[in-house]
N, C-alpha and C positions, 0 to 999 in steps of 0.2 A: 468744769477743765481744768481750770483756774485754781479748784480748789487742791485740783490734784497733788497739782504739784507742789506748793502751795506744805503739801504735807510729804514730799519726797526727802528722805535721809541725803545724803552727799553715799551716800552707799547702794544709793536704789539703783543707780544707772548701773552698777560692777552687778548687782542679783539681776537686775535683767540681763544683762550681757552672758554671764554666765548659765541662767535660764535656758538663750537662745543658744549655745556651745550645750548642752546639754542632750538640750530634741532634736538638734541636731546628729551627734552622736548616737542617740539612741536611733536616728533619721538612716544612719548610715551598718553603726549594731546590726536593727531589721533586714536591710538589702543584705550583708554580708550572709544575715539567716538564710535570707534566701534566697540566699543565690549558691549555699552552701545545699540547701536542698535538694536543688535541683539541680547538683552535679554528683547527689548521690545517687535522683529517680535516673541521672540520663544512668552511670553508671549500670545500675543496678538494669535496668536496659539491652543494655549493650554484652554484660554479659549475658541475657539470655539470647541475643539472637544470635552470637558466637556460638552460644551450646546447641540454638534450633542449622547455625549452619555443621555446624560439627553433625548434627543429630545425621542435617540431610546428602553427605560427602556420604557417610555410611552406604544412609541407603543406596545413592547412587553408584557406588560400586558394588554391594548387591544384588543392585542392579543388573550394573552390567557386567557381572560376570556370570550372570539366569545367562542375555542372552551370550555369551560367547557360549556355552553352550548346547546352545539353540541352534546361533547358525551353526558347528561344527555339526547336529543333527540335520540342517535343512543341509549342509554343502551335501553329505552322505546319500538323500535324494538326484533320483536323474533329474537334468534339468534340462530343454527347451534352449538351442544356442537360442540369445537374439543376435535380428538383423537389422546390424548399420546399414544397410541397403532402406529400409523402410524407412528407416528414421525421419519425424517432419519435422524440417526449422521452423522459428517463427522467425530470429533472426541473420544474417546470417554475412558475410563479407564481402559478398555480390548481390542484392536482392532481385528478384526476373524481373525480364522489365517486359513488357507491353512493344510491339513491331513497332518503335520511331518512338514509343514516353509518351509521357503524360496523356498531353495534348488530344495525340493522334489516340489515345484510348476510348476520351471522351467525347473527342467527336464522330469513336465511333459505332458505343453505346444512342446518341444524340443523332445518329442519318438510322441505328437497326432497329431503335425502341415504338410500338407502337403504346399511347395512350390507353391504355382505359377508359371503360369510358365511366369509370365513376370521377377520375379523374377531369376526362372531356365535360363531364354536366358540376368540376369544380365545387366538386364535392370531396376530397383532400387535395392534396397535396402534400410533400414530404420527399425521406425519401427512405429507401430499403436501405442495409444493410447488409454488402451477402460476403462471405467465408469459399475462401475451398482453396484446391492444393496444386499447384504450382508441378506437375511432375517432373521429370530429370530432364525430360526427351520436350518439355513446353506446352505439351498439352493441360488440360484444363477438367480437376476432378474434387468428386466429394463438395458438391454444394452446400451450404450451410448458411437459413436466413438467421442473421445473428440478431438486426431492429428490422422492427413484421411495420409495415407500413398499413399494408391490410393485405387479406390476399392472393387476387390477382392482380395485387401490382408485383408484390417479392415474388410472383410466377412468370411473370413477363421480365421480371429484371435479374430471373436464374436462364432465364433461354436464350437475352443474348447475351450474356456469358458466357453462354455453352456454346455461343455463333461466332466469336472467339479463335479468330486467329490461335497458329501456337506461342507459345514467347517466348523470350530468349532467358530460359531455365534460371534458375540460383546456385550459386557458386561458392563453394567451403572449400580452399587450399589447394585450387585449381579442378577439382570435378562439381558437374554440377550433385544436383540434390534435391528435396523434394521441399517444398514450406510450402507452408500457410501463408494466402493474402485474403486484404479485407479489404474491398469495394463498393463507394457507396452509389446508388442508383440514385440521382433526382429524380419526380417527379414532380412537373409541373405542368400550367395547363400552356403556361404560354414563357419558351425560353429562349 
């Protein structure tokens, strides 16, 4: 290393600095070239996407025109009236309610449920989820098992729900309406 230092001329540090600066400039130039290439590529992608959007808009306009023609044809055909009286709601301003509230409903279920043999033998525990419609007069109809525990438990849950007294019906804008309601019925050996 000492031999290298002695062989340097006074211009050597300047030459080294110049070489380093040239290398930096080449790196910067390379970076600029890379950025330029990326910008051109992005521009191509954007223009391609714009062409696709324009093509899609043209297709949508054609489809809308066709759909309008189809609606005109359908409107000419006789259609039955839609009965708003039979519509079933899932959410309302005022949801239906068991007389006395949720606590009374749970008490009613607990007092009236008979545990199936499979629950008594501790083979099965869990819940059946039953949905039904609370009619405008508060009666319960259209029972359906949403999640089944087993056939015996599901049948017992529906039996108990069918024996419930009339509910306070759901209300929308001050008028009673039909509302779909869901109730989980728990089956456990020990309450």
